[in-house]
mmCIF entry with sequence, helices, sheets and N, C-alpha, C, O atoms, coordinates in Angstrom:
data_MODEL
# 
_entry.id   MODEL 
# 
_entity.id                         1 
_entity.type                       polymer 
_entity.pdbx_number_of_molecules   1 
# 
_entity_poly.entity_id                      1 
_entity_poly.type                           'polypeptide(L)' 
_entity_poly.nstd_linkage                   no 
_entity_poly.nstd_monomer                   no 
_entity_poly.pdbx_seq_one_letter_code       MQGEIDGAIENVQKAIDIAPRRCRKEAKCNPDFDRIQDNERFRALVYSDSQS 
_entity_poly.pdbx_seq_one_letter_code_can   MQGEIDGAIENVQKAIDIAPRRCRKEAKCNPDFDRIQDNERFRALVYSDSQS 
_entity_poly.pdbx_strand_id                 A 
# 
loop_
_entity_poly_seq.entity_id 
_entity_poly_seq.num 
_entity_poly_seq.mon_id 
_entity_poly_seq.hetero 
1 1  MET n 
1 2  GLN n 
1 3  GLY n 
1 4  GLU n 
1 5  ILE n 
1 6  ASP n 
1 7  GLY n 
1 8  ALA n 
1 9  ILE n 
1 10 GLU n 
1 11 ASN n 
1 12 VAL n 
1 13 GLN n 
1 14 LYS n 
1 15 ALA n 
1 16 ILE n 
1 17 ASP n 
1 18 ILE n 
1 19 ALA n 
1 20 PRO n 
1 21 ARG n 
1 22 ARG n 
1 23 CYS n 
1 24 ARG n 
1 25 LYS n 
1 26 GLU n 
1 27 ALA n 
1 28 LYS n 
1 29 CYS n 
1 30 ASN n 
1 31 PRO n 
1 32 ASP n 
1 33 PHE n 
1 34 ASP n 
1 35 ARG n 
1 36 ILE n 
1 37 GLN n 
1 38 ASP n 
1 39 ASN n 
1 40 GLU n 
1 41 ARG n 
1 42 PHE n 
1 43 ARG n 
1 44 ALA n 
1 45 LEU n 
1 46 VAL n 
1 47 TYR n 
1 48 SER n 
1 49 ASP n 
1 50 SER n 
1 51 GLN n 
1 52 SER n 
# 
_struct_asym.id          A 
_struct_asym.entity_id   1 
# 
loop_
_struct_conf.conf_type_id 
_struct_conf.id 
_struct_conf.pdbx_PDB_helix_id 
_struct_conf.beg_label_comp_id 
_struct_conf.beg_label_asym_id 
_struct_conf.beg_label_seq_id 
_struct_conf.pdbx_beg_PDB_ins_code 
_struct_conf.end_label_comp_id 
_struct_conf.end_label_asym_id 
_struct_conf.end_label_seq_id 
_struct_conf.pdbx_end_PDB_ins_code 
_struct_conf.beg_auth_comp_id 
_struct_conf.beg_auth_asym_id 
_struct_conf.beg_auth_seq_id 
_struct_conf.end_auth_comp_id 
_struct_conf.end_auth_asym_id 
_struct_conf.end_auth_seq_id 
_struct_conf.pdbx_PDB_helix_class 
_struct_conf.details 
_struct_conf.pdbx_PDB_helix_length 
HELX_P HELX_P1 AA1 GLN A 2  ? GLU A 4  ? GLN A 2  GLU A 4  5 ? 3  
HELX_P HELX_P2 AA2 ILE A 5  ? ILE A 18 ? ILE A 5  ILE A 18 1 ? 14 
HELX_P HELX_P3 AA3 PRO A 20 ? CYS A 29 ? PRO A 20 CYS A 29 1 ? 10 
HELX_P HELX_P4 AA4 PRO A 31 ? ILE A 36 ? PRO A 31 ILE A 36 5 ? 6  
HELX_P HELX_P5 AA5 GLU A 40 ? VAL A 46 ? GLU A 40 VAL A 46 1 ? 7  
# 
_struct_conf_type.id          HELX_P 
_struct_conf_type.criteria    ? 
_struct_conf_type.reference   ? 
# 
loop_
_atom_site.group_PDB 
_atom_site.id 
_atom_site.type_symbol 
_atom_site.label_atom_id 
_atom_site.label_alt_id 
_atom_site.label_comp_id 
_atom_site.label_asym_id 
_atom_site.label_entity_id 
_atom_site.label_seq_id 
_atom_site.pdbx_PDB_ins_code 
_atom_site.Cartn_x 
_atom_site.Cartn_y 
_atom_site.Cartn_z 
_atom_site.occupancy 
_atom_site.B_iso_or_equiv 
_atom_site.pdbx_formal_charge 
_atom_site.auth_seq_id 
_atom_site.auth_comp_id 
_atom_site.auth_asym_id 
_atom_site.auth_atom_id 
_atom_site.pdbx_PDB_model_num 
ATOM 1   N N  . MET A 1 1  ? 95.164  125.847 58.599 1.00 0.00 ? 1  MET A N  1 
ATOM 2   C CA . MET A 1 1  ? 94.934  125.303 57.279 1.00 0.00 ? 1  MET A CA 1 
ATOM 3   C C  . MET A 1 1  ? 93.995  126.197 56.482 1.00 0.00 ? 1  MET A C  1 
ATOM 4   O O  . MET A 1 1  ? 93.882  126.024 55.269 1.00 0.00 ? 1  MET A O  1 
ATOM 5   N N  . GLN A 1 2  ? 93.335  127.120 57.105 1.00 0.00 ? 2  GLN A N  1 
ATOM 6   C CA . GLN A 1 2  ? 92.354  127.971 56.446 1.00 0.00 ? 2  GLN A CA 1 
ATOM 7   C C  . GLN A 1 2  ? 92.885  128.598 55.167 1.00 0.00 ? 2  GLN A C  1 
ATOM 8   O O  . GLN A 1 2  ? 92.209  128.565 54.138 1.00 0.00 ? 2  GLN A O  1 
ATOM 9   N N  . GLY A 1 3  ? 94.065  129.162 55.213 1.00 0.00 ? 3  GLY A N  1 
ATOM 10  C CA . GLY A 1 3  ? 94.625  129.818 54.039 1.00 0.00 ? 3  GLY A CA 1 
ATOM 11  C C  . GLY A 1 3  ? 95.382  128.883 53.132 1.00 0.00 ? 3  GLY A C  1 
ATOM 12  O O  . GLY A 1 3  ? 95.904  129.314 52.104 1.00 0.00 ? 3  GLY A O  1 
ATOM 13  N N  . GLU A 1 4  ? 95.456  127.626 53.479 1.00 0.00 ? 4  GLU A N  1 
ATOM 14  C CA . GLU A 1 4  ? 96.258  126.693 52.702 1.00 0.00 ? 4  GLU A CA 1 
ATOM 15  C C  . GLU A 1 4  ? 95.442  125.528 52.167 1.00 0.00 ? 4  GLU A C  1 
ATOM 16  O O  . GLU A 1 4  ? 95.945  124.411 52.043 1.00 0.00 ? 4  GLU A O  1 
ATOM 17  N N  . ILE A 1 5  ? 94.200  125.790 51.856 1.00 0.00 ? 5  ILE A N  1 
ATOM 18  C CA . ILE A 1 5  ? 93.337  124.739 51.336 1.00 0.00 ? 5  ILE A CA 1 
ATOM 19  C C  . ILE A 1 5  ? 93.879  124.204 50.014 1.00 0.00 ? 5  ILE A C  1 
ATOM 20  O O  . ILE A 1 5  ? 93.918  122.992 49.798 1.00 0.00 ? 5  ILE A O  1 
ATOM 21  N N  . ASP A 1 6  ? 94.293  125.106 49.137 1.00 0.00 ? 6  ASP A N  1 
ATOM 22  C CA . ASP A 1 6  ? 94.826  124.660 47.844 1.00 0.00 ? 6  ASP A CA 1 
ATOM 23  C C  . ASP A 1 6  ? 96.040  123.759 48.029 1.00 0.00 ? 6  ASP A C  1 
ATOM 24  O O  . ASP A 1 6  ? 96.159  122.734 47.357 1.00 0.00 ? 6  ASP A O  1 
ATOM 25  N N  . GLY A 1 7  ? 96.924  124.125 48.917 1.00 0.00 ? 7  GLY A N  1 
ATOM 26  C CA . GLY A 1 7  ? 98.106  123.314 49.184 1.00 0.00 ? 7  GLY A CA 1 
ATOM 27  C C  . GLY A 1 7  ? 97.746  121.959 49.761 1.00 0.00 ? 7  GLY A C  1 
ATOM 28  O O  . GLY A 1 7  ? 98.337  120.944 49.389 1.00 0.00 ? 7  GLY A O  1 
ATOM 29  N N  . ALA A 1 8  ? 96.789  121.938 50.659 1.00 0.00 ? 8  ALA A N  1 
ATOM 30  C CA . ALA A 1 8  ? 96.359  120.672 51.251 1.00 0.00 ? 8  ALA A CA 1 
ATOM 31  C C  . ALA A 1 8  ? 95.762  119.760 50.185 1.00 0.00 ? 8  ALA A C  1 
ATOM 32  O O  . ALA A 1 8  ? 96.041  118.562 50.160 1.00 0.00 ? 8  ALA A O  1 
ATOM 33  N N  . ILE A 1 9  ? 94.951  120.323 49.315 1.00 0.00 ? 9  ILE A N  1 
ATOM 34  C CA . ILE A 1 9  ? 94.330  119.532 48.261 1.00 0.00 ? 9  ILE A CA 1 
ATOM 35  C C  . ILE A 1 9  ? 95.382  119.026 47.276 1.00 0.00 ? 9  ILE A C  1 
ATOM 36  O O  . ILE A 1 9  ? 95.298  117.891 46.808 1.00 0.00 ? 9  ILE A O  1 
ATOM 37  N N  . GLU A 1 10 ? 96.362  119.851 46.965 1.00 0.00 ? 10 GLU A N  1 
ATOM 38  C CA . GLU A 1 10 ? 97.453  119.419 46.084 1.00 0.00 ? 10 GLU A CA 1 
ATOM 39  C C  . GLU A 1 10 ? 98.228  118.256 46.702 1.00 0.00 ? 10 GLU A C  1 
ATOM 40  O O  . GLU A 1 10 ? 98.602  117.315 46.002 1.00 0.00 ? 10 GLU A O  1 
ATOM 41  N N  . ASN A 1 11 ? 98.463  118.320 47.996 1.00 0.00 ? 11 ASN A N  1 
ATOM 42  C CA . ASN A 1 11 ? 99.175  117.231 48.674 1.00 0.00 ? 11 ASN A CA 1 
ATOM 43  C C  . ASN A 1 11 ? 98.347  115.954 48.716 1.00 0.00 ? 11 ASN A C  1 
ATOM 44  O O  . ASN A 1 11 ? 98.887  114.858 48.569 1.00 0.00 ? 11 ASN A O  1 
ATOM 45  N N  . VAL A 1 12 ? 97.049  116.089 48.913 1.00 0.00 ? 12 VAL A N  1 
ATOM 46  C CA . VAL A 1 12 ? 96.179  114.912 48.880 1.00 0.00 ? 12 VAL A CA 1 
ATOM 47  C C  . VAL A 1 12 ? 96.219  114.296 47.481 1.00 0.00 ? 12 VAL A C  1 
ATOM 48  O O  . VAL A 1 12 ? 96.257  113.074 47.337 1.00 0.00 ? 12 VAL A O  1 
ATOM 49  N N  . GLN A 1 13 ? 96.212  115.146 46.453 1.00 0.00 ? 13 GLN A N  1 
ATOM 50  C CA . GLN A 1 13 ? 96.285  114.641 45.079 1.00 0.00 ? 13 GLN A CA 1 
ATOM 51  C C  . GLN A 1 13 ? 97.574  113.857 44.851 1.00 0.00 ? 13 GLN A C  1 
ATOM 52  O O  . GLN A 1 13 ? 97.549  112.787 44.243 1.00 0.00 ? 13 GLN A O  1 
ATOM 53  N N  . LYS A 1 14 ? 98.688  114.376 45.328 1.00 0.00 ? 14 LYS A N  1 
ATOM 54  C CA . LYS A 1 14 ? 99.975  113.675 45.180 1.00 0.00 ? 14 LYS A CA 1 
ATOM 55  C C  . LYS A 1 14 ? 99.942  112.331 45.893 1.00 0.00 ? 14 LYS A C  1 
ATOM 56  O O  . LYS A 1 14 ? 100.423 111.331 45.360 1.00 0.00 ? 14 LYS A O  1 
ATOM 57  N N  . ALA A 1 15 ? 99.380  112.305 47.086 1.00 0.00 ? 15 ALA A N  1 
ATOM 58  C CA . ALA A 1 15 ? 99.299  111.054 47.842 1.00 0.00 ? 15 ALA A CA 1 
ATOM 59  C C  . ALA A 1 15 ? 98.396  110.048 47.123 1.00 0.00 ? 15 ALA A C  1 
ATOM 60  O O  . ALA A 1 15 ? 98.711  108.860 47.067 1.00 0.00 ? 15 ALA A O  1 
ATOM 61  N N  . ILE A 1 16 ? 97.294  110.515 46.584 1.00 0.00 ? 16 ILE A N  1 
ATOM 62  C CA . ILE A 1 16 ? 96.378  109.633 45.867 1.00 0.00 ? 16 ILE A CA 1 
ATOM 63  C C  . ILE A 1 16 ? 97.040  109.093 44.598 1.00 0.00 ? 16 ILE A C  1 
ATOM 64  O O  . ILE A 1 16 ? 96.804  107.947 44.215 1.00 0.00 ? 16 ILE A O  1 
ATOM 65  N N  . ASP A 1 17 ? 97.853  109.900 43.955 1.00 0.00 ? 17 ASP A N  1 
ATOM 66  C CA . ASP A 1 17 ? 98.576  109.431 42.771 1.00 0.00 ? 17 ASP A CA 1 
ATOM 67  C C  . ASP A 1 17 ? 99.494  108.258 43.115 1.00 0.00 ? 17 ASP A C  1 
ATOM 68  O O  . ASP A 1 17 ? 99.703  107.364 42.296 1.00 0.00 ? 17 ASP A O  1 
ATOM 69  N N  . ILE A 1 18 ? 100.033 108.269 44.320 1.00 0.00 ? 18 ILE A N  1 
ATOM 70  C CA . ILE A 1 18 ? 100.965 107.222 44.754 1.00 0.00 ? 18 ILE A CA 1 
ATOM 71  C C  . ILE A 1 18 ? 100.224 105.980 45.252 1.00 0.00 ? 18 ILE A C  1 
ATOM 72  O O  . ILE A 1 18 ? 100.547 104.861 44.854 1.00 0.00 ? 18 ILE A O  1 
ATOM 73  N N  . ALA A 1 19 ? 99.246  106.174 46.108 1.00 0.00 ? 19 ALA A N  1 
ATOM 74  C CA . ALA A 1 19 ? 98.507  105.047 46.709 1.00 0.00 ? 19 ALA A CA 1 
ATOM 75  C C  . ALA A 1 19 ? 97.020  105.407 46.787 1.00 0.00 ? 19 ALA A C  1 
ATOM 76  O O  . ALA A 1 19 ? 96.529  105.792 47.848 1.00 0.00 ? 19 ALA A O  1 
ATOM 77  N N  . PRO A 1 20 ? 96.312  105.281 45.674 1.00 0.00 ? 20 PRO A N  1 
ATOM 78  C CA . PRO A 1 20 ? 94.932  105.783 45.601 1.00 0.00 ? 20 PRO A CA 1 
ATOM 79  C C  . PRO A 1 20 ? 93.969  105.241 46.654 1.00 0.00 ? 20 PRO A C  1 
ATOM 80  O O  . PRO A 1 20 ? 93.323  106.025 47.349 1.00 0.00 ? 20 PRO A O  1 
ATOM 81  N N  . ARG A 1 21 ? 93.861  103.961 46.784 1.00 0.00 ? 21 ARG A N  1 
ATOM 82  C CA . ARG A 1 21 ? 92.865  103.404 47.710 1.00 0.00 ? 21 ARG A CA 1 
ATOM 83  C C  . ARG A 1 21 ? 93.164  103.772 49.154 1.00 0.00 ? 21 ARG A C  1 
ATOM 84  O O  . ARG A 1 21 ? 92.281  104.213 49.889 1.00 0.00 ? 21 ARG A O  1 
ATOM 85  N N  . ARG A 1 22 ? 94.404  103.589 49.548 1.00 0.00 ? 22 ARG A N  1 
ATOM 86  C CA . ARG A 1 22 ? 94.784  103.875 50.937 1.00 0.00 ? 22 ARG A CA 1 
ATOM 87  C C  . ARG A 1 22 ? 94.614  105.350 51.270 1.00 0.00 ? 22 ARG A C  1 
ATOM 88  O O  . ARG A 1 22 ? 94.093  105.691 52.333 1.00 0.00 ? 22 ARG A O  1 
ATOM 89  N N  . CYS A 1 23 ? 95.044  106.219 50.380 1.00 0.00 ? 23 CYS A N  1 
ATOM 90  C CA . CYS A 1 23 ? 95.007  107.652 50.674 1.00 0.00 ? 23 CYS A CA 1 
ATOM 91  C C  . CYS A 1 23 ? 93.593  108.220 50.628 1.00 0.00 ? 23 CYS A C  1 
ATOM 92  O O  . CYS A 1 23 ? 93.265  109.119 51.403 1.00 0.00 ? 23 CYS A O  1 
ATOM 93  N N  . ARG A 1 24 ? 92.757  107.713 49.738 1.00 0.00 ? 24 ARG A N  1 
ATOM 94  C CA . ARG A 1 24 ? 91.363  108.161 49.739 1.00 0.00 ? 24 ARG A CA 1 
ATOM 95  C C  . ARG A 1 24 ? 90.686  107.764 51.043 1.00 0.00 ? 24 ARG A C  1 
ATOM 96  O O  . ARG A 1 24 ? 89.959  108.554 51.646 1.00 0.00 ? 24 ARG A O  1 
ATOM 97  N N  . LYS A 1 25 ? 90.936  106.532 51.469 1.00 0.00 ? 25 LYS A N  1 
ATOM 98  C CA . LYS A 1 25 ? 90.343  106.059 52.729 1.00 0.00 ? 25 LYS A CA 1 
ATOM 99  C C  . LYS A 1 25 ? 90.813  106.923 53.896 1.00 0.00 ? 25 LYS A C  1 
ATOM 100 O O  . LYS A 1 25 ? 90.013  107.323 54.742 1.00 0.00 ? 25 LYS A O  1 
ATOM 101 N N  . GLU A 1 26 ? 92.095  107.205 53.935 1.00 0.00 ? 26 GLU A N  1 
ATOM 102 C CA . GLU A 1 26 ? 92.663  108.030 55.003 1.00 0.00 ? 26 GLU A CA 1 
ATOM 103 C C  . GLU A 1 26 ? 92.076  109.440 54.990 1.00 0.00 ? 26 GLU A C  1 
ATOM 104 O O  . GLU A 1 26 ? 91.728  109.980 56.040 1.00 0.00 ? 26 GLU A O  1 
ATOM 105 N N  . ALA A 1 27 ? 91.966  110.030 53.815 1.00 0.00 ? 27 ALA A N  1 
ATOM 106 C CA . ALA A 1 27 ? 91.443  111.394 53.704 1.00 0.00 ? 27 ALA A CA 1 
ATOM 107 C C  . ALA A 1 27 ? 89.985  111.469 54.152 1.00 0.00 ? 27 ALA A C  1 
ATOM 108 O O  . ALA A 1 27 ? 89.552  112.484 54.698 1.00 0.00 ? 27 ALA A O  1 
ATOM 109 N N  . LYS A 1 28 ? 89.235  110.404 53.924 1.00 0.00 ? 28 LYS A N  1 
ATOM 110 C CA . LYS A 1 28 ? 87.823  110.384 54.336 1.00 0.00 ? 28 LYS A CA 1 
ATOM 111 C C  . LYS A 1 28 ? 87.689  110.302 55.854 1.00 0.00 ? 28 LYS A C  1 
ATOM 112 O O  . LYS A 1 28 ? 86.740  110.844 56.421 1.00 0.00 ? 28 LYS A O  1 
ATOM 113 N N  . CYS A 1 29 ? 88.622  109.636 56.510 1.00 0.00 ? 29 CYS A N  1 
ATOM 114 C CA . CYS A 1 29 ? 88.483  109.349 57.944 1.00 0.00 ? 29 CYS A CA 1 
ATOM 115 C C  . CYS A 1 29 ? 89.325  110.236 58.860 1.00 0.00 ? 29 CYS A C  1 
ATOM 116 O O  . CYS A 1 29 ? 88.998  110.394 60.037 1.00 0.00 ? 29 CYS A O  1 
ATOM 117 N N  . ASN A 1 30 ? 90.384  110.805 58.344 1.00 0.00 ? 30 ASN A N  1 
ATOM 118 C CA . ASN A 1 30 ? 91.326  111.546 59.171 1.00 0.00 ? 30 ASN A CA 1 
ATOM 119 C C  . ASN A 1 30 ? 90.742  112.898 59.595 1.00 0.00 ? 30 ASN A C  1 
ATOM 120 O O  . ASN A 1 30 ? 90.372  113.699 58.737 1.00 0.00 ? 30 ASN A O  1 
ATOM 121 N N  . PRO A 1 31 ? 90.654  113.159 60.890 1.00 0.00 ? 31 PRO A N  1 
ATOM 122 C CA . PRO A 1 31 ? 90.083  114.422 61.356 1.00 0.00 ? 31 PRO A CA 1 
ATOM 123 C C  . PRO A 1 31 ? 90.900  115.652 60.951 1.00 0.00 ? 31 PRO A C  1 
ATOM 124 O O  . PRO A 1 31 ? 90.396  116.773 61.031 1.00 0.00 ? 31 PRO A O  1 
ATOM 125 N N  . ASP A 1 32 ? 92.138  115.466 60.522 1.00 0.00 ? 32 ASP A N  1 
ATOM 126 C CA . ASP A 1 32 ? 92.934  116.603 60.039 1.00 0.00 ? 32 ASP A CA 1 
ATOM 127 C C  . ASP A 1 32 ? 92.298  117.248 58.818 1.00 0.00 ? 32 ASP A C  1 
ATOM 128 O O  . ASP A 1 32 ? 92.574  118.409 58.516 1.00 0.00 ? 32 ASP A O  1 
ATOM 129 N N  . PHE A 1 33 ? 91.455  116.511 58.118 1.00 0.00 ? 33 PHE A N  1 
ATOM 130 C CA . PHE A 1 33 ? 90.819  117.031 56.910 1.00 0.00 ? 33 PHE A CA 1 
ATOM 131 C C  . PHE A 1 33 ? 89.391  117.513 57.151 1.00 0.00 ? 33 PHE A C  1 
ATOM 132 O O  . PHE A 1 33 ? 88.695  117.877 56.204 1.00 0.00 ? 33 PHE A O  1 
ATOM 133 N N  . ASP A 1 34 ? 88.955  117.518 58.389 1.00 0.00 ? 34 ASP A N  1 
ATOM 134 C CA . ASP A 1 34 ? 87.584  117.943 58.698 1.00 0.00 ? 34 ASP A CA 1 
ATOM 135 C C  . ASP A 1 34 ? 87.270  119.334 58.164 1.00 0.00 ? 34 ASP A C  1 
ATOM 136 O O  . ASP A 1 34 ? 86.153  119.585 57.713 1.00 0.00 ? 34 ASP A O  1 
ATOM 137 N N  . ARG A 1 35 ? 88.226  120.224 58.208 1.00 0.00 ? 35 ARG A N  1 
ATOM 138 C CA . ARG A 1 35 ? 87.981  121.609 57.778 1.00 0.00 ? 35 ARG A CA 1 
ATOM 139 C C  . ARG A 1 35 ? 87.747  121.733 56.278 1.00 0.00 ? 35 ARG A C  1 
ATOM 140 O O  . ARG A 1 35 ? 87.157  122.713 55.823 1.00 0.00 ? 35 ARG A O  1 
ATOM 141 N N  . ILE A 1 36 ? 88.197  120.762 55.515 1.00 0.00 ? 36 ILE A N  1 
ATOM 142 C CA . ILE A 1 36 ? 88.020  120.868 54.060 1.00 0.00 ? 36 ILE A CA 1 
ATOM 143 C C  . ILE A 1 36 ? 87.121  119.771 53.493 1.00 0.00 ? 36 ILE A C  1 
ATOM 144 O O  . ILE A 1 36 ? 87.006  119.641 52.275 1.00 0.00 ? 36 ILE A O  1 
ATOM 145 N N  . GLN A 1 37 ? 86.488  118.984 54.353 1.00 0.00 ? 37 GLN A N  1 
ATOM 146 C CA . GLN A 1 37 ? 85.607  117.910 53.896 1.00 0.00 ? 37 GLN A CA 1 
ATOM 147 C C  . GLN A 1 37 ? 84.494  118.411 52.970 1.00 0.00 ? 37 GLN A C  1 
ATOM 148 O O  . GLN A 1 37 ? 84.057  117.673 52.087 1.00 0.00 ? 37 GLN A O  1 
ATOM 149 N N  . ASP A 1 38 ? 84.036  119.632 53.150 1.00 0.00 ? 38 ASP A N  1 
ATOM 150 C CA . ASP A 1 38 ? 82.952  120.164 52.333 1.00 0.00 ? 38 ASP A CA 1 
ATOM 151 C C  . ASP A 1 38 ? 83.440  120.901 51.093 1.00 0.00 ? 38 ASP A C  1 
ATOM 152 O O  . ASP A 1 38 ? 82.631  121.361 50.288 1.00 0.00 ? 38 ASP A O  1 
ATOM 153 N N  . ASN A 1 39 ? 84.745  121.017 50.932 1.00 0.00 ? 39 ASN A N  1 
ATOM 154 C CA . ASN A 1 39 ? 85.299  121.692 49.765 1.00 0.00 ? 39 ASN A CA 1 
ATOM 155 C C  . ASN A 1 39 ? 85.020  120.862 48.512 1.00 0.00 ? 39 ASN A C  1 
ATOM 156 O O  . ASN A 1 39 ? 85.274  119.658 48.484 1.00 0.00 ? 39 ASN A O  1 
ATOM 157 N N  . GLU A 1 40 ? 84.503  121.509 47.496 1.00 0.00 ? 40 GLU A N  1 
ATOM 158 C CA . GLU A 1 40 ? 84.119  120.814 46.259 1.00 0.00 ? 40 GLU A CA 1 
ATOM 159 C C  . GLU A 1 40 ? 85.290  120.076 45.615 1.00 0.00 ? 40 GLU A C  1 
ATOM 160 O O  . GLU A 1 40 ? 85.130  118.941 45.168 1.00 0.00 ? 40 GLU A O  1 
ATOM 161 N N  . ARG A 1 41 ? 86.450  120.699 45.564 1.00 0.00 ? 41 ARG A N  1 
ATOM 162 C CA . ARG A 1 41 ? 87.632  120.064 44.969 1.00 0.00 ? 41 ARG A CA 1 
ATOM 163 C C  . ARG A 1 41 ? 88.074  118.852 45.785 1.00 0.00 ? 41 ARG A C  1 
ATOM 164 O O  . ARG A 1 41 ? 88.434  117.818 45.222 1.00 0.00 ? 41 ARG A O  1 
ATOM 165 N N  . PHE A 1 42 ? 88.048  118.978 47.102 1.00 0.00 ? 42 PHE A N  1 
ATOM 166 C CA . PHE A 1 42 ? 88.428  117.865 47.972 1.00 0.00 ? 42 PHE A CA 1 
ATOM 167 C C  . PHE A 1 42 ? 87.483  116.687 47.767 1.00 0.00 ? 42 PHE A C  1 
ATOM 168 O O  . PHE A 1 42 ? 87.925  115.549 47.613 1.00 0.00 ? 42 PHE A O  1 
ATOM 169 N N  . ARG A 1 43 ? 86.191  116.962 47.766 1.00 0.00 ? 43 ARG A N  1 
ATOM 170 C CA . ARG A 1 43 ? 85.202  115.896 47.606 1.00 0.00 ? 43 ARG A CA 1 
ATOM 171 C C  . ARG A 1 43 ? 85.333  115.213 46.253 1.00 0.00 ? 43 ARG A C  1 
ATOM 172 O O  . ARG A 1 43 ? 85.230  113.989 46.168 1.00 0.00 ? 43 ARG A O  1 
ATOM 173 N N  . ALA A 1 44 ? 85.557  115.979 45.202 1.00 0.00 ? 44 ALA A N  1 
ATOM 174 C CA . ALA A 1 44 ? 85.716  115.388 43.869 1.00 0.00 ? 44 ALA A CA 1 
ATOM 175 C C  . ALA A 1 44 ? 86.933  114.483 43.833 1.00 0.00 ? 44 ALA A C  1 
ATOM 176 O O  . ALA A 1 44 ? 86.908  113.424 43.206 1.00 0.00 ? 44 ALA A O  1 
ATOM 177 N N  . LEU A 1 45 ? 87.977  114.889 44.493 1.00 0.00 ? 45 LEU A N  1 
ATOM 178 C CA . LEU A 1 45 ? 89.229  114.132 44.517 1.00 0.00 ? 45 LEU A CA 1 
ATOM 179 C C  . LEU A 1 45 ? 89.104  112.866 45.365 1.00 0.00 ? 45 LEU A C  1 
ATOM 180 O O  . LEU A 1 45 ? 89.503  111.785 44.933 1.00 0.00 ? 45 LEU A O  1 
ATOM 181 N N  . VAL A 1 46 ? 88.566  112.998 46.535 1.00 0.00 ? 46 VAL A N  1 
ATOM 182 C CA . VAL A 1 46 ? 88.547  111.896 47.500 1.00 0.00 ? 46 VAL A CA 1 
ATOM 183 C C  . VAL A 1 46 ? 87.398  110.916 47.243 1.00 0.00 ? 46 VAL A C  1 
ATOM 184 O O  . VAL A 1 46 ? 87.556  109.713 47.451 1.00 0.00 ? 46 VAL A O  1 
ATOM 185 N N  . TYR A 1 47 ? 86.265  111.413 46.802 1.00 0.00 ? 47 TYR A N  1 
ATOM 186 C CA . TYR A 1 47 ? 85.105  110.560 46.643 1.00 0.00 ? 47 TYR A CA 1 
ATOM 187 C C  . TYR A 1 47 ? 84.843  110.172 45.192 1.00 0.00 ? 47 TYR A C  1 
ATOM 188 O O  . TYR A 1 47 ? 83.787  109.617 44.889 1.00 0.00 ? 47 TYR A O  1 
ATOM 189 N N  . SER A 1 48 ? 85.785  110.452 44.286 1.00 0.00 ? 48 SER A N  1 
ATOM 190 C CA . SER A 1 48 ? 85.575  110.177 42.861 1.00 0.00 ? 48 SER A CA 1 
ATOM 191 C C  . SER A 1 48 ? 85.730  108.718 42.515 1.00 0.00 ? 48 SER A C  1 
ATOM 192 O O  . SER A 1 48 ? 85.219  108.281 41.484 1.00 0.00 ? 48 SER A O  1 
ATOM 193 N N  . ASP A 1 49 ? 86.415  107.948 43.337 1.00 0.00 ? 49 ASP A N  1 
ATOM 194 C CA . ASP A 1 49 ? 86.703  106.553 43.027 1.00 0.00 ? 49 ASP A CA 1 
ATOM 195 C C  . ASP A 1 49 ? 85.918  105.650 43.964 1.00 0.00 ? 49 ASP A C  1 
ATOM 196 O O  . ASP A 1 49 ? 86.181  105.618 45.166 1.00 0.00 ? 49 ASP A O  1 
ATOM 197 N N  . SER A 1 50 ? 84.975  104.931 43.428 1.00 0.00 ? 50 SER A N  1 
ATOM 198 C CA . SER A 1 50 ? 84.122  104.087 44.280 1.00 0.00 ? 50 SER A CA 1 
ATOM 199 C C  . SER A 1 50 ? 84.821  102.818 44.747 1.00 0.00 ? 50 SER A C  1 
ATOM 200 O O  . SER A 1 50 ? 84.234  102.047 45.506 1.00 0.00 ? 50 SER A O  1 
ATOM 201 N N  . GLN A 1 51 ? 86.076  102.573 44.311 1.00 0.00 ? 51 GLN A N  1 
ATOM 202 C CA . GLN A 1 51 ? 86.808  101.393 44.717 1.00 0.00 ? 51 GLN A CA 1 
ATOM 203 C C  . GLN A 1 51 ? 87.409  101.513 46.104 1.00 0.00 ? 51 GLN A C  1 
ATOM 204 O O  . GLN A 1 51 ? 87.965  100.532 46.597 1.00 0.00 ? 51 GLN A O  1 
ATOM 205 N N  . SER A 1 52 ? 87.328  102.651 46.753 1.00 0.00 ? 52 SER A N  1 
ATOM 206 C CA . SER A 1 52 ? 87.988  102.841 48.049 1.00 0.00 ? 52 SER A CA 1 
ATOM 207 C C  . SER A 1 52 ? 87.344  102.079 49.127 1.00 0.00 ? 52 SER A C  1 
ATOM 208 O O  . SER A 1 52 ? 87.787  102.137 50.274 1.00 0.00 ? 52 SER A O  1 
# 
């Protein structure tokens, strides 16, 4: 995933567009995203909605 951070973030954005609460929760907890948890774009996307 190292070279595909942008693609991963784009896919998370698409998933959040479809099911925001569920996908934000999943992205926060799923270890598949551990490598990008500190990425500024990922954090803005996943942690921007306090309703999760």
